[in-house]
C-alpha beads as a LAMMPS data file, in Angstrom:
LAMMPS data file: protein, C-alpha beads

250 atoms
249 bonds

1 atom types
1 bond types

-500.0 500.0 xlo xhi
-500.0 500.0 ylo yhi
-500.0 500.0 zlo zhi

Masses

1 110.0

Atoms # bond

1 1 1 0.000 0.000 0.000
2 1 1 1.495 3.329 -1.066
3 1 1 1.580 6.629 0.860
4 1 1 -1.372 8.151 -1.039
5 1 1 -3.588 5.185 -0.187
6 1 1 -2.678 5.354 3.510
7 1 1 -3.483 9.093 3.573
8 1 1 -6.839 8.397 1.885
9 1 1 -7.702 5.776 4.517
10 1 1 -6.764 8.115 7.362
11 1 1 -8.974 10.850 5.876
12 1 1 -11.904 8.428 5.685
13 1 1 -11.283 7.401 9.281
14 1 1 -11.218 11.027 10.440
15 1 1 -14.566 11.629 8.664
16 1 1 -16.094 8.591 10.342
17 1 1 -16.555 6.768 7.033
18 1 1 -14.309 3.908 8.170
19 1 1 -14.244 2.488 11.684
20 1 1 -11.144 1.294 13.541
21 1 1 -11.544 -2.353 12.572
22 1 1 -12.082 -1.533 8.885
23 1 1 -9.010 0.688 8.647
24 1 1 -6.893 -1.849 10.553
25 1 1 -7.989 -4.592 8.157
26 1 1 -7.078 -2.538 5.103
27 1 1 -3.735 -1.385 6.496
28 1 1 -2.758 -4.958 7.334
29 1 1 -3.947 -6.355 3.994
30 1 1 -1.136 -7.798 1.827
31 1 1 -2.604 -6.310 -1.349
32 1 1 -5.523 -8.754 -1.466
33 1 1 -9.064 -8.689 -0.128
34 1 1 -10.328 -12.253 -0.032
35 1 1 -14.089 -12.510 -0.439
36 1 1 -14.312 -16.281 -0.733
37 1 1 -15.667 -16.281 -4.295
38 1 1 -13.203 -13.579 -5.379
39 1 1 -9.861 -12.138 -4.302
40 1 1 -9.535 -8.444 -5.129
41 1 1 -6.038 -7.349 -6.135
42 1 1 -6.029 -4.099 -4.181
43 1 1 -2.447 -3.168 -5.093
44 1 1 -2.618 -3.657 -8.843
45 1 1 -2.941 0.011 -9.733
46 1 1 0.225 0.948 -7.818
47 1 1 2.156 -1.907 -9.481
48 1 1 0.922 -1.583 -13.049
49 1 1 -0.945 1.725 -13.410
50 1 1 -4.124 -0.214 -14.247
51 1 1 -6.534 -1.089 -11.420
52 1 1 -8.299 -4.374 -10.847
53 1 1 -11.090 -4.649 -13.436
54 1 1 -14.197 -6.821 -13.104
55 1 1 -14.913 -9.229 -15.968
56 1 1 -18.651 -9.693 -15.491
57 1 1 -19.252 -12.597 -17.863
58 1 1 -19.840 -15.790 -15.884
59 1 1 -20.376 -13.951 -12.598
60 1 1 -23.790 -13.420 -11.025
61 1 1 -25.123 -9.860 -10.710
62 1 1 -24.775 -10.181 -6.945
63 1 1 -21.136 -11.219 -7.202
64 1 1 -20.286 -8.305 -9.498
65 1 1 -22.080 -5.785 -7.289
66 1 1 -20.395 -7.061 -4.131
67 1 1 -16.932 -6.928 -5.732
68 1 1 -17.660 -3.402 -6.995
69 1 1 -18.893 -2.325 -3.553
70 1 1 -15.738 -3.614 -1.838
71 1 1 -13.600 -1.834 -4.427
72 1 1 -15.522 1.394 -3.918
73 1 1 -14.941 1.225 -0.162
74 1 1 -11.208 0.992 -0.859
75 1 1 -11.261 3.941 -3.246
76 1 1 -10.469 1.794 -6.284
77 1 1 -12.062 3.170 -9.488
78 1 1 -14.483 0.637 -10.947
79 1 1 -14.681 -0.737 -14.463
80 1 1 -16.820 -3.805 -15.078
81 1 1 -16.680 -5.185 -18.614
82 1 1 -19.152 -7.459 -20.463
83 1 1 -21.907 -6.346 -18.108
84 1 1 -25.608 -6.783 -18.825
85 1 1 -28.383 -4.401 -17.811
86 1 1 -29.260 -6.827 -15.013
87 1 1 -25.710 -6.646 -13.667
88 1 1 -25.771 -2.848 -13.837
89 1 1 -29.047 -2.664 -11.898
90 1 1 -27.486 -4.790 -9.152
91 1 1 -24.370 -2.595 -9.026
92 1 1 -26.421 0.602 -9.039
93 1 1 -28.296 -0.512 -5.924
94 1 1 -25.003 -0.438 -3.987
95 1 1 -23.259 2.306 -5.962
96 1 1 -25.841 4.877 -7.127
97 1 1 -23.239 6.923 -9.001
98 1 1 -22.276 4.074 -11.340
99 1 1 -22.723 4.715 -15.080
100 1 1 -23.669 2.102 -17.683
101 1 1 -22.484 2.270 -21.292
102 1 1 -24.781 -0.189 -23.093
103 1 1 -22.922 -0.218 -26.432
104 1 1 -19.660 -1.059 -24.673
105 1 1 -21.413 -3.306 -22.121
106 1 1 -19.361 -1.544 -19.442
107 1 1 -20.044 -0.135 -15.981
108 1 1 -17.865 2.722 -14.734
109 1 1 -17.607 4.410 -11.347
110 1 1 -14.962 7.055 -10.740
111 1 1 -15.424 9.449 -7.806
112 1 1 -12.997 11.798 -9.537
113 1 1 -12.629 11.946 -13.293
114 1 1 -8.983 11.429 -14.298
115 1 1 -7.219 14.209 -16.161
116 1 1 -6.826 13.103 -19.759
117 1 1 -3.572 12.898 -21.692
118 1 1 -2.728 15.575 -24.239
119 1 1 -1.808 12.947 -26.816
120 1 1 -4.653 10.722 -27.941
121 1 1 -5.512 7.180 -28.899
122 1 1 -7.372 6.718 -32.180
123 1 1 -9.943 3.929 -32.174
124 1 1 -10.691 2.970 -35.767
125 1 1 -13.440 0.503 -36.627
126 1 1 -14.187 -1.088 -39.967
127 1 1 -17.967 -1.280 -39.721
128 1 1 -20.903 -0.285 -37.543
129 1 1 -21.229 -3.937 -36.507
130 1 1 -17.795 -3.672 -34.869
131 1 1 -18.846 -0.775 -32.640
132 1 1 -19.518 -2.759 -29.432
133 1 1 -15.889 -3.894 -29.349
134 1 1 -14.636 -0.457 -30.425
135 1 1 -16.697 1.187 -27.689
136 1 1 -15.287 -1.216 -25.093
137 1 1 -11.842 0.007 -26.156
138 1 1 -12.930 3.670 -25.998
139 1 1 -14.546 3.456 -22.559
140 1 1 -11.589 1.516 -21.162
141 1 1 -9.041 3.965 -22.569
142 1 1 -10.944 6.958 -21.189
143 1 1 -11.341 5.218 -17.825
144 1 1 -7.537 4.903 -17.756
145 1 1 -7.121 8.640 -18.357
146 1 1 -6.542 8.830 -22.109
147 1 1 -7.945 11.243 -24.639
148 1 1 -9.629 9.207 -27.389
149 1 1 -10.775 9.956 -30.938
150 1 1 -13.337 7.702 -32.635
151 1 1 -13.052 6.981 -36.371
152 1 1 -15.867 4.579 -37.231
153 1 1 -17.191 2.800 -40.325
154 1 1 -14.095 3.244 -42.504
155 1 1 -13.588 -0.358 -43.635
156 1 1 -11.923 -1.516 -46.839
157 1 1 -15.213 -2.050 -48.700
158 1 1 -15.310 1.753 -49.065
159 1 1 -11.671 2.587 -48.447
160 1 1 -12.046 6.204 -49.585
161 1 1 -13.846 6.809 -46.248
162 1 1 -10.598 5.992 -44.460
163 1 1 -8.544 8.446 -46.512
164 1 1 -10.835 11.317 -45.498
165 1 1 -9.878 10.693 -41.825
166 1 1 -6.144 10.049 -42.197
167 1 1 -4.990 13.352 -40.675
168 1 1 -6.821 12.516 -37.441
169 1 1 -5.513 8.944 -37.458
170 1 1 -1.915 9.988 -38.124
171 1 1 -2.087 12.508 -35.276
172 1 1 -2.644 9.779 -32.699
173 1 1 0.166 8.406 -30.577
174 1 1 -1.185 4.867 -30.854
175 1 1 -3.983 3.428 -32.998
176 1 1 -6.456 0.653 -32.204
177 1 1 -8.018 -0.937 -35.295
178 1 1 -11.166 -3.018 -34.798
179 1 1 -12.309 -5.158 -37.727
180 1 1 -14.356 -8.267 -38.367
181 1 1 -14.997 -10.071 -41.683
182 1 1 -11.488 -10.620 -43.152
183 1 1 -9.817 -8.077 -40.817
184 1 1 -7.891 -6.308 -43.582
185 1 1 -8.192 -2.819 -42.108
186 1 1 -5.361 -3.308 -39.597
187 1 1 -2.881 -3.996 -42.420
188 1 1 -4.115 -1.036 -44.452
189 1 1 -3.752 1.384 -41.526
190 1 1 -0.408 -0.150 -40.549
191 1 1 0.922 0.614 -44.018
192 1 1 -0.075 4.288 -43.818
193 1 1 1.141 5.442 -40.388
194 1 1 4.344 5.700 -38.355
195 1 1 2.611 4.858 -35.051
196 1 1 1.979 1.539 -33.252
197 1 1 -1.172 -0.198 -34.488
198 1 1 -3.040 -2.632 -32.239
199 1 1 -5.367 -4.886 -34.199
200 1 1 -8.558 -6.204 -32.604
201 1 1 -10.122 -8.999 -34.684
202 1 1 -13.915 -9.073 -34.352
203 1 1 -16.301 -12.005 -34.374
204 1 1 -18.617 -10.136 -36.757
205 1 1 -18.910 -11.767 -40.159
206 1 1 -20.493 -14.575 -42.133
207 1 1 -19.853 -18.303 -41.624
208 1 1 -16.329 -18.497 -42.998
209 1 1 -15.331 -15.741 -40.586
210 1 1 -15.338 -18.575 -38.009
211 1 1 -16.310 -16.298 -35.136
212 1 1 -13.390 -13.949 -35.711
213 1 1 -10.703 -16.538 -36.484
214 1 1 -10.336 -15.373 -40.101
215 1 1 -9.826 -11.760 -38.953
216 1 1 -7.385 -12.920 -36.260
217 1 1 -5.265 -14.888 -38.753
218 1 1 -5.304 -11.995 -41.243
219 1 1 -4.041 -9.581 -38.625
220 1 1 -1.408 -12.014 -37.324
221 1 1 -0.171 -12.485 -40.894
222 1 1 -0.107 -8.758 -41.652
223 1 1 2.686 -7.673 -43.979
224 1 1 2.561 -4.168 -42.487
225 1 1 5.267 -3.526 -39.905
226 1 1 4.270 -2.208 -36.499
227 1 1 0.984 -4.122 -36.212
228 1 1 0.397 -6.137 -33.037
229 1 1 -2.749 -8.153 -32.319
230 1 1 -4.889 -8.955 -29.282
231 1 1 -7.490 -11.680 -28.893
232 1 1 -10.838 -11.781 -30.702
233 1 1 -13.254 -9.057 -29.492
234 1 1 -10.750 -7.926 -26.836
235 1 1 -11.290 -4.171 -26.941
236 1 1 -10.390 -4.011 -23.257
237 1 1 -6.963 -5.591 -23.741
238 1 1 -6.191 -3.356 -26.703
239 1 1 -7.080 -0.249 -24.684
240 1 1 -4.856 -1.288 -21.772
241 1 1 -1.903 -1.802 -24.120
242 1 1 -2.616 1.468 -25.940
243 1 1 -2.816 3.330 -22.620
244 1 1 0.601 2.081 -21.558
245 1 1 2.055 3.202 -24.896
246 1 1 0.297 6.569 -24.821
247 1 1 1.621 7.336 -21.343
248 1 1 5.245 6.459 -22.030
249 1 1 7.523 9.430 -21.541
250 1 1 8.843 10.770 -24.808

Bonds

1 1 1 2
2 1 2 3
3 1 3 4
4 1 4 5
5 1 5 6
6 1 6 7
7 1 7 8
8 1 8 9
9 1 9 10
10 1 10 11
11 1 11 12
12 1 12 13
13 1 13 14
14 1 14 15
15 1 15 16
16 1 16 17
17 1 17 18
18 1 18 19
19 1 19 20
20 1 20 21
21 1 21 22
22 1 22 23
23 1 23 24
24 1 24 25
25 1 25 26
26 1 26 27
27 1 27 28
28 1 28 29
29 1 29 30
30 1 30 31
31 1 31 32
32 1 32 33
33 1 33 34
34 1 34 35
35 1 35 36
36 1 36 37
37 1 37 38
38 1 38 39
39 1 39 40
40 1 40 41
41 1 41 42
42 1 42 43
43 1 43 44
44 1 44 45
45 1 45 46
46 1 46 47
47 1 47 48
48 1 48 49
49 1 49 50
50 1 50 51
51 1 51 52
52 1 52 53
53 1 53 54
54 1 54 55
55 1 55 56
56 1 56 57
57 1 57 58
58 1 58 59
59 1 59 60
60 1 60 61
61 1 61 62
62 1 62 63
63 1 63 64
64 1 64 65
65 1 65 66
66 1 66 67
67 1 67 68
68 1 68 69
69 1 69 70
70 1 70 71
71 1 71 72
72 1 72 73
73 1 73 74
74 1 74 75
75 1 75 76
76 1 76 77
77 1 77 78
78 1 78 79
79 1 79 80
80 1 80 81
81 1 81 82
82 1 82 83
83 1 83 84
84 1 84 85
85 1 85 86
86 1 86 87
87 1 87 88
88 1 88 89
89 1 89 90
90 1 90 91
91 1 91 92
92 1 92 93
93 1 93 94
94 1 94 95
95 1 95 96
96 1 96 97
97 1 97 98
98 1 98 99
99 1 99 100
100 1 100 101
101 1 101 102
102 1 102 103
103 1 103 104
104 1 104 105
105 1 105 106
106 1 106 107
107 1 107 108
108 1 108 109
109 1 109 110
110 1 110 111
111 1 111 112
112 1 112 113
113 1 113 114
114 1 114 115
115 1 115 116
116 1 116 117
117 1 117 118
118 1 118 119
119 1 119 120
120 1 120 121
121 1 121 122
122 1 122 123
123 1 123 124
124 1 124 125
125 1 125 126
126 1 126 127
127 1 127 128
128 1 128 129
129 1 129 130
130 1 130 131
131 1 131 132
132 1 132 133
133 1 133 134
134 1 134 135
135 1 135 136
136 1 136 137
137 1 137 138
138 1 138 139
139 1 139 140
140 1 140 141
141 1 141 142
142 1 142 143
143 1 143 144
144 1 144 145
145 1 145 146
146 1 146 147
147 1 147 148
148 1 148 149
149 1 149 150
150 1 150 151
151 1 151 152
152 1 152 153
153 1 153 154
154 1 154 155
155 1 155 156
156 1 156 157
157 1 157 158
158 1 158 159
159 1 159 160
160 1 160 161
161 1 161 162
162 1 162 163
163 1 163 164
164 1 164 165
165 1 165 166
166 1 166 167
167 1 167 168
168 1 168 169
169 1 169 170
170 1 170 171
171 1 171 172
172 1 172 173
173 1 173 174
174 1 174 175
175 1 175 176
176 1 176 177
177 1 177 178
178 1 178 179
179 1 179 180
180 1 180 181
181 1 181 182
182 1 182 183
183 1 183 184
184 1 184 185
185 1 185 186
186 1 186 187
187 1 187 188
188 1 188 189
189 1 189 190
190 1 190 191
191 1 191 192
192 1 192 193
193 1 193 194
194 1 194 195
195 1 195 196
196 1 196 197
197 1 197 198
198 1 198 199
199 1 199 200
200 1 200 201
201 1 201 202
202 1 202 203
203 1 203 204
204 1 204 205
205 1 205 206
206 1 206 207
207 1 207 208
208 1 208 209
209 1 209 210
210 1 210 211
211 1 211 212
212 1 212 213
213 1 213 214
214 1 214 215
215 1 215 216
216 1 216 217
217 1 217 218
218 1 218 219
219 1 219 220
220 1 220 221
221 1 221 222
222 1 222 223
223 1 223 224
224 1 224 225
225 1 225 226
226 1 226 227
227 1 227 228
228 1 228 229
229 1 229 230
230 1 230 231
231 1 231 232
232 1 232 233
233 1 233 234
234 1 234 235
235 1 235 236
236 1 236 237
237 1 237 238
238 1 238 239
239 1 239 240
240 1 240 241
241 1 241 242
242 1 242 243
243 1 243 244
244 1 244 245
245 1 245 246
246 1 246 247
247 1 247 248
248 1 248 249
249 1 249 250
């Protein structure tokens, strides 16, 4: 536990928001709060710059809301990904200030909005059908304190749409490219910019797309230099990587 966290706990204690037992438990915690069904990594943000994030898929609404509530009590900003409306309603009962982004399927709670970076991450998506994954990347990147620019529906089927937005794309410090179908957009962008490109293959597409496998293999086999690839539909992972790149000191 770092100095800032200890000061925060002492301030809560002085306001009566934490009692003696609660503050003693947190001060003696070895970076983990064990809940039985979950173990919250309370020190992750100080180690990595990215806090513990709740992956909601496979968890009950009650489990997600209880994890979020424990995190809130510790002052950890909350991001829950792959969350349904039902999960959000459960979280909102315990944390009224939580916000739900339905397109991204994400729940966010931040008592204080982070100051955003001057440099920005460009999130580029091939088609409107790819927007849920692109929005997951956007919301995650903003949650982590990054300025983000959206460039949507610029896929290779109408590649002239991409060229109209190239100044904005080239101005980014790092670029996330989200594409389903054959996933060609990551290679196209990678061949036009001098910035890191993170490809996110999407599961959108017809049968031979194989749930995103065709887009994944296309991106992995890209002939454009500087293109890296995350897992299928993993907008969250792409945003975390992009955030780390965007915040590197020049």
